[in-house]
C-alpha positions, 0 to 999 in steps of 0.5 A: 791361910794360917795366921803365921803365914799371913803374918809373914806376908804382911811383914814382908809387904811392910818391909817393901813399903819401908824399902821404897820410901828409903829409896825415894828419900835417897834419891831426892836428897843427893839429887842423883837424877839423870843429867846431860849437858852440851858445851858452848861458847860465846865469842865476840869480834869487832868489825871495822869502818874504813873510808877512802878518799882521793883528790883531797889536795885542793889548790885554787890558783889564780883567783880572780875577785868574784870568779869562784872555782870548784874542784871535786873530792871522791870518796868511798867505804871499803867493801869489807866494812861491817857498817854503812857510813856517814861522810864528813868534811871535817876541819879541826876547830882548835887550829889557828888555820881554821880560825884564819879561814873562818873564825869568830872575833876574839871578843866572842871567845871560844876554842881558839883564842888567836881568832884573827878577827874573824877569818877571812869574813866577807872576802871569802866565798866557800861552799860544798855540795855533797850528795842527797841535798847536803849543802853549805854556802856562804859569803861571810866566813865569820862564825858568830861565835867560836862554839858555833863551830860544832853547833847549829846556829842562826844569826841575822844581820840588821833584819836583812839577811839570815844565815841558818845552819843545822846540826849537820853543818848544812845550810848557810846563805847564798847572799853576796856583799852589795857595794855601798850596803855596808855589812849587810851579810849575815856572819855565816862561818863554816862549820867544823863538820859538814855532812856530805853523804848519808847511809854510804854502803860498803863497796859504794863511793860518792863525791863532794864539790867544793867551791872557793873564791875571793870576793869583790872586796878583796883587792890583794894580788898573789897572795895566800887567802887560805890554807886549811887542812881537812879530813873526809871522815866516815861515821857510823850512820847518825853519829857526829864526827866530832866531840861536841862541847855539850856532850858527855864525851866533851865534859869528861875530857874537855881538852879533847873537844873537837878530837876527831872520831872519839865520841863513841 
């Protein structure tokens, strides 16, 4: 091959190589690779939890000392609810009615200033029988101190009788006053929230039985013994239905201590 032709071919090849480098650099520099995309979206909608209840107006009449009466409350979780629920019997621990029912003595302080010297004390008997073993019982309706309304507590009277109440408001004591033995019953006030049923599924229902009576210490006739409102409250499982005094929520908003359903 002639030298001139070889030189022209070499120059042509060199030119091709240079052109390839230039193209590659251009692609890398501009990011001009093939791409493809599909649109997406994030959407979230909250569900609901709805409780139903019936026979919630309890009226115990013609009470005779030492003879209890009982009535039942039924409750359910609506079928469209997004979660199972715990069911609670809840009193307002800030109310005068609750204090008159089961308050602590004024000297023990607490949420209610007019504590009515310990509520009904040993003049009343109150019991709640829920489901799955949940139960509270007491023959001395006086809280040891007002803050025990929303806390587990244990109180012993003269080393004879013990009242134990857990964080779910279950427990108490079924010891009754014995005539002639003085104050032999531990103070065992009614918790502000008493767990009646755990994990009730949407569409299911249950019931609780509430007992009330005046004891043999009571001699008043045709007298109103108690008049205290309550609520049947459903919470997500494991949630307490009131703001506890030692919770973060309670510290952020102390005026709302005891507010129903605002702790989460």
